[in-house]
C-alpha positions as CSV (number, residue, x, y, z in Angstrom):
1,X,89.3,78.8,68.4
2,X,91.0,76.0,66.5
3,X,93.9,75.2,66.5
4,X,96.5,74.9,63.4
5,X,98.0,71.7,62.7
6,X,101.1,73.2,62.6
7,X,100.8,74.9,65.8
8,X,99.6,71.8,67.7
9,X,102.9,69.3,66.3
10,X,105.0,72.5,67.0
11,X,103.7,72.4,70.4
12,X,103.7,68.8,71.5
13,X,107.0,68.2,70.2
14,X,108.6,71.0,72.8
15,X,106.7,68.5,75.7
16,X,109.7,66.2,76.3
17,X,112.0,69.9,76.7
18,X,109.2,71.5,79.0
19,X,109.3,68.2,81.0
20,X,112.8,69.0,81.9
21,X,113.5,72.5,81.8
22,X,109.8,73.4,83.2
23,X,110.6,74.2,86.5
24,X,113.0,76.6,85.0
25,X,110.8,78.2,83.0
26,X,108.4,78.8,85.6
27,X,110.7,80.6,88.3
28,X,112.0,82.8,85.4
29,X,108.3,83.8,84.5
30,X,106.6,84.1,88.3
31,X,110.6,86.2,88.9
32,X,109.5,88.8,85.4
33,X,106.2,88.9,86.6
34,X,106.0,90.1,89.8
35,X,109.0,92.2,88.9
36,X,106.8,94.1,86.1
37,X,103.6,93.7,87.9
38,X,103.7,93.4,92.1
39,X,100.5,94.1,92.3
40,X,99.4,90.6,91.4
41,X,101.6,89.3,94.9
42,X,97.8,90.7,96.2
43,X,96.9,87.5,94.7
44,X,99.5,84.9,94.7
45,X,100.5,83.0,97.5
46,X,104.0,84.0,99.0
47,X,104.8,80.5,100.6
48,X,103.8,78.4,97.6
49,X,106.5,80.6,95.3
50,X,109.3,80.6,98.3
51,X,108.8,76.8,98.2
52,X,108.7,76.6,94.8
53,X,105.2,74.4,94.7
54,X,103.6,77.2,92.4
55,X,106.4,76.7,90.1
56,X,106.5,73.1,90.0
57,X,102.7,72.7,89.8
58,X,102.3,75.4,86.8
59,X,105.5,73.3,84.9
60,X,103.2,70.6,85.2
61,X,100.9,72.0,83.8
62,X,102.6,73.4,81.1
63,X,103.7,70.1,80.3
64,X,100.4,68.7,80.3
65,X,99.0,71.2,78.4
66,X,102.0,70.8,75.4
67,X,101.7,66.9,76.1
68,X,98.0,67.0,75.5
69,X,97.6,70.1,73.2
70,X,94.9,67.6,70.5
71,X,93.0,66.9,73.1
72,X,92.6,69.5,75.7
73,X,89.8,67.3,77.4
74,X,92.1,65.3,78.7
75,X,93.5,67.8,81.6
76,X,89.9,69.0,82.3
77,X,89.9,67.6,85.9
78,X,92.9,70.0,86.5
79,X,91.9,73.2,84.8
80,X,88.7,73.1,86.9
81,X,90.7,72.4,90.4
82,X,93.0,75.5,89.1
83,X,89.6,77.2,88.3
84,X,88.1,76.9,91.2
85,X,91.4,78.4,93.2
86,X,91.6,81.3,91.0
87,X,88.0,82.1,91.5
88,X,88.9,81.7,94.6
89,X,91.8,84.3,95.0
90,X,90.0,86.6,92.3
91,X,91.9,86.3,89.8
92,X,90.3,87.5,86.2
93,X,90.5,88.0,82.5
94,X,93.1,90.7,82.5
95,X,95.4,89.2,84.0
96,X,95.9,86.2,81.0
97,X,97.6,88.2,78.8
98,X,99.7,89.6,81.6
99,X,100.6,85.6,81.7
100,X,100.6,85.0,78.7
101,X,103.3,87.6,77.5
102,X,106.0,86.4,80.9
103,X,105.7,83.0,79.9
104,X,106.3,83.6,76.4
105,X,109.4,85.7,77.2
106,X,110.7,83.4,79.8
107,X,110.3,80.4,77.1
108,X,112.6,82.4,75.1
109,X,115.0,83.0,77.9
110,X,115.5,79.7,79.2
111,X,115.5,78.1,76.1
112,X,117.6,80.2,74.3
113,X,118.0,79.6,70.1
114,X,115.5,76.2,70.6
115,X,113.0,78.8,71.1
116,X,112.7,79.8,67.5
117,X,110.5,82.4,66.0
118,X,107.5,79.7,64.7
119,X,108.0,78.0,68.5
120,X,107.2,81.3,70.3
121,X,104.3,81.8,67.9
122,X,102.9,78.7,68.1
123,X,103.3,78.9,72.1
124,X,101.2,82.2,71.5
125,X,98.5,80.6,69.8
126,X,98.2,77.8,72.2
127,X,98.0,80.1,74.8
128,X,95.7,82.2,73.9
129,X,93.2,79.0,73.2
130,X,94.4,77.6,77.0
131,X,93.6,81.0,78.7
132,X,90.3,81.2,77.2
133,X,89.7,77.7,78.2
134,X,90.0,79.3,82.1
135,X,88.6,82.4,81.5
136,X,85.2,80.3,80.6
137,X,85.0,78.6,82.7
138,X,86.0,80.7,85.6
139,X,83.4,83.0,84.2
140,X,80.7,80.6,85.1
141,X,82.4,79.6,88.9
142,X,81.8,83.8,89.5
143,X,78.6,83.8,88.4
144,X,77.3,80.7,90.4
145,X,79.2,82.3,93.2
146,X,76.9,85.6,92.7
147,X,73.4,84.3,91.8
148,X,73.1,81.9,94.5
149,X,71.2,82.9,97.7
150,X,73.5,84.9,99.8
151,X,76.3,84.4,97.2
152,X,78.7,87.4,95.9
153,X,81.3,87.6,93.6
154,X,84.7,88.6,94.9
155,X,85.5,88.6,98.4
156,X,83.4,90.4,101.7
157,X,83.8,91.0,104.7
158,X,83.0,88.2,107.6
159,X,83.2,88.9,111.6
160,X,84.5,86.5,114.2
161,X,81.4,85.5,116.2
162,X,83.3,82.7,117.6
163,X,86.8,80.9,118.1
164,X,87.3,77.5,119.9
165,X,90.7,75.9,120.3
166,X,90.0,72.3,119.1
167,X,93.8,70.6,119.6
168,X,97.2,72.4,120.5
169,X,97.7,73.6,116.6
170,X,94.2,73.7,115.6
171,X,92.3,76.3,116.0
172,X,88.2,76.8,114.9
173,X,87.1,80.2,113.8
174,X,83.5,80.6,113.2
175,X,82.6,83.3,110.6
176,X,79.0,85.2,109.8
177,X,78.4,87.6,107.3
178,X,79.1,91.4,108.5
179,X,76.1,92.3,106.6
180,X,73.9,90.0,108.3
181,X,72.7,88.7,104.9
182,X,72.6,85.0,104.1
183,X,75.4,82.3,104.6
184,X,75.3,80.9,101.2
185,X,75.4,76.8,100.8
186,X,78.2,74.7,99.9
187,X,79.1,71.5,99.1
188,X,81.1,69.5,102.0
189,X,84.8,69.0,101.5
190,X,84.9,73.0,100.0
191,X,87.0,75.5,100.8
192,X,86.8,79.5,101.1
193,X,89.7,81.9,100.9
194,X,91.0,84.2,104.0
195,X,92.2,87.3,102.5
196,X,93.8,89.5,105.5
197,X,96.0,92.9,105.6
198,X,99.0,91.4,108.4
199,X,100.3,95.1,109.7
200,X,104.1,95.5,108.6
201,X,103.4,93.4,104.9
202,X,103.3,95.2,101.6
203,X,101.1,92.8,100.2
204,X,97.3,91.4,101.5
205,X,98.0,87.5,101.9
206,X,95.3,85.2,101.2
207,X,95.4,81.3,102.2
208,X,92.4,79.0,101.3
209,X,91.1,76.9,104.2
210,X,88.5,73.9,103.9
211,X,85.1,74.4,105.7
212,X,85.0,71.8,108.9
213,X,81.5,72.0,109.3
214,X,78.0,70.9,107.7
215,X,76.5,73.3,105.4
216,X,73.3,75.3,106.5
217,X,74.8,76.8,109.4
218,X,74.4,80.4,110.3
219,X,77.8,80.9,109.6
220,X,81.3,79.1,108.2
221,X,83.4,77.5,110.2
222,X,87.3,76.9,109.4
223,X,89.6,75.1,112.3
224,X,93.3,76.4,110.9
225,X,96.5,74.8,111.7
226,X,99.2,77.1,113.7
227,X,101.8,76.9,111.0
228,X,105.3,77.0,112.8
229,X,107.4,75.1,110.4
230,X,108.1,77.3,107.6
231,X,108.2,80.3,106.6
232,X,106.5,82.6,105.5
233,X,104.0,79.4,105.3
234,X,102.9,80.5,108.9
235,X,102.0,84.2,108.0
236,X,98.0,83.6,108.1
237,X,97.7,80.8,110.4
238,X,99.6,82.4,113.2
239,X,98.5,86.0,112.5
240,X,94.9,84.3,112.7
241,X,95.6,82.5,115.8
242,X,97.8,84.8,117.5
243,X,95.7,88.5,116.4
244,X,92.6,87.7,115.2
245,X,89.4,87.7,117.9
246,X,85.8,87.4,118.4
247,X,84.6,90.7,116.8
248,X,87.2,91.3,114.3
249,X,86.8,91.0,110.2
250,X,88.3,89.2,107.8
251,X,87.2,88.9,103.6
252,X,86.2,86.0,102.9
253,X,85.0,84.5,99.3
254,X,82.5,82.3,98.5
255,X,83.0,78.4,98.5
256,X,84.7,76.9,96.2
257,X,86.6,73.3,95.2
258,X,86.1,70.1,93.1
259,X,86.7,68.1,96.2
260,X,83.7,67.7,98.0
261,X,81.6,64.9,98.9
262,X,79.6,62.9,95.8
263,X,75.1,63.7,96.5
264,X,73.3,60.5,95.8
265,X,75.5,57.5,96.2
266,X,74.8,55.0,98.3
267,X,78.1,52.8,98.1
268,X,80.2,52.1,101.1
269,X,82.6,55.2,102.0
270,X,85.7,55.7,103.7
271,X,87.1,59.6,104.8
272,X,91.0,59.0,105.5
273,X,92.9,62.2,106.6
274,X,96.5,63.0,108.1
275,X,96.8,65.9,110.3
276,X,95.2,69.3,109.4
277,X,93.3,67.2,106.2
278,X,91.3,66.3,108.6
279,X,88.9,69.6,108.4
280,X,87.0,68.7,105.3
281,X,86.1,65.2,106.6
282,X,84.2,67.0,108.9
283,X,82.4,68.6,107.1
284,X,81.7,65.4,105.2
285,X,81.0,63.3,108.6
286,X,78.7,65.8,109.8
287,X,76.7,65.8,106.1
288,X,76.2,62.1,106.3
289,X,74.9,62.8,110.3
290,X,72.5,65.1,109.1
291,X,71.1,63.2,106.0
292,X,70.9,60.1,107.9
293,X,72.8,58.3,105.5
294,X,72.5,54.5,105.7
295,X,76.0,54.0,104.2
296,X,78.6,52.0,105.7
297,X,81.1,55.0,106.8
298,X,84.6,54.6,107.5
299,X,86.5,57.1,109.3
300,X,90.0,56.9,110.0
301,X,92.6,59.6,111.1
302,X,96.1,59.6,111.6
303,X,97.8,62.0,113.4
304,X,101.4,63.0,115.2
305,X,100.4,62.9,118.8
306,X,97.6,62.9,121.4
307,X,97.6,66.7,122.1
308,X,97.8,67.7,118.2
309,X,94.2,65.4,117.7
310,X,91.7,68.1,116.7
311,X,87.9,66.9,116.8
312,X,88.5,63.9,118.6
313,X,85.3,63.5,120.5
314,X,83.2,65.4,118.2
315,X,84.4,63.1,115.3
316,X,83.6,59.8,118.3
317,X,79.9,61.8,118.9
318,X,79.1,61.9,115.3
319,X,79.9,58.6,114.2
320,X,78.1,57.2,116.7
321,X,75.0,59.1,115.3
322,X,75.6,56.8,112.1
323,X,73.2,54.1,111.2
324,X,76.6,52.3,110.3
325,X,79.6,53.9,110.9
326,X,83.1,52.8,112.4
327,X,85.8,55.2,113.4
328,X,89.7,54.4,113.8
329,X,92.8,56.7,114.9
330,X,95.7,56.0,115.5
331,X,99.4,58.3,116.6
332,X,102.8,58.2,114.5
333,X,104.6,59.1,117.8
334,X,101.9,58.6,120.7
335,X,102.4,60.2,123.9
336,X,101.2,57.4,125.4
337,X,102.2,53.9,123.5
338,X,99.2,52.5,125.7
339,X,96.2,54.3,125.4
340,X,93.2,54.5,123.6
341,X,94.0,54.6,119.4
342,X,93.8,51.7,117.0
343,X,97.3,51.8,115.4
344,X,100.6,53.3,116.2
345,X,103.0,55.1,113.1
346,X,101.5,55.5,110.2
347,X,98.4,54.2,108.4
348,X,99.4,50.9,106.8
349,X,97.8,48.3,103.5
350,X,97.6,46.1,106.4
351,X,95.9,47.9,108.6
352,X,93.7,49.0,105.7
353,X,92.5,45.4,103.8
354,X,90.1,44.1,106.3
355,X,88.6,47.7,106.6
356,X,87.9,49.0,103.0
357,X,85.7,46.8,100.4
358,X,86.9,47.3,97.0
359,X,83.6,49.1,96.4
360,X,84.3,51.8,99.1
361,X,84.4,55.2,97.8
362,X,87.5,56.7,99.1
363,X,88.1,60.6,100.2
364,X,91.3,60.9,101.3
365,X,92.9,64.5,102.6
366,X,96.8,65.5,104.2
367,X,100.2,66.1,103.6
368,X,101.8,65.1,100.2
369,X,103.7,61.7,101.5
370,X,100.4,60.7,103.4
371,X,97.9,61.0,100.0
372,X,101.2,59.6,98.5
373,X,100.6,56.3,100.5
374,X,97.3,56.6,101.4
375,X,96.3,56.5,97.7
376,X,99.2,53.7,96.2
377,X,97.6,51.5,99.1
378,X,94.1,51.9,98.1
379,X,94.9,51.2,94.6
380,X,97.0,48.1,95.3
381,X,93.8,47.0,97.3
382,X,91.8,46.8,94.6
383,X,90.5,50.1,95.1
384,X,89.2,51.6,91.4
385,X,90.8,55.1,89.8
386,X,87.5,57.1,90.0
387,X,86.8,56.0,94.1
388,X,89.8,57.3,95.3
389,X,89.5,61.0,95.4
390,X,91.9,63.4,97.2
391,X,92.7,66.7,98.5
392,X,95.8,68.2,99.7
393,X,96.6,72.0,100.8
394,X,99.0,73.2,98.2
395,X,99.2,74.3,93.7
396,X,96.7,72.0,92.2
397,X,98.2,69.2,89.9
398,X,101.2,68.8,92.1
399,X,99.6,65.5,94.0
400,X,98.6,64.0,90.2
401,X,102.5,64.1,88.9
402,X,104.5,62.7,91.9
403,X,101.8,60.0,92.6
404,X,101.8,59.0,88.8
405,X,105.4,58.5,89.0
406,X,106.1,57.5,92.4
């Protein structure tokens, strides 16, 4: 359905106020929606809610939609990223009217008299079009997940067949389908959603974890950092570390995500990670080895110290198998300052400049400050925007917005 010119003009005129009031609107929105539909707390990430990240991400999306309502194709990359997350979490078409109703109520409440009937009607029309874009896209993702060999639509049970400590804070879980069916393939860099019912918790909890091994195995492997810095951010990771053992079962959604190794490219490639951002890079690196690539591969990892550096030997062994691979790693605060590492402190532009050529395709994953710094440094070094590809563990669009305004 095409929007009328009048609707487009009204919605675009609200963009400036949404830029300043967006987080207030989305904060009211989530409070209203969860009060009236607490069952949705079984889907949404409680940690992102409590820390305000989901509110900010939605505010950014609403603002971007208002600003580009006459050319929604410009925000399709962000829409695609969110759609993958929704498919992984089990968001369905019937949820969109609930979201729309409470979003309009929240706009009215926060903007007061400025939200005239005309403005609300325009936004209702615009929301219907935007929601349908998501619904159609997500329907295709559900079908794709279900129809592939070994695939399924929503969640299914997987059994933990192995549990391996990779560092002081990261543990790997090897997962096989409890029904004995094959493990579906996936693109290196994608993630799965783990859904658990923790004793004492009223609602199920979902977290998305990158697959940390190349596809084609008889199992999924996720490598989970035990989060102790925030509450309730660490609920699922602590539960997995402390209470889930070999033989136990967890519910898993099919692999998803648009941050992945692109097949068929021949340019040099750099995999740059910070902390637990290493996990999707291990899947990519493993895949590059399995496919016997002749691309130049530069693997760079930054960790807080030696004790939290996961896969140190595994990464070195994989890089050694490449025809043209190099491996660099460093520590923010090394336990042994004179030990075996390539840099101390943070990754710097000076460190990167003679290691990454301008035609290098760069994949980056890690915490938001790490991503912002590395993305900006690569841009300063002449790496094109299309060759700077990144992922971080949080609500979609936040890093794009922050990087754009950095």
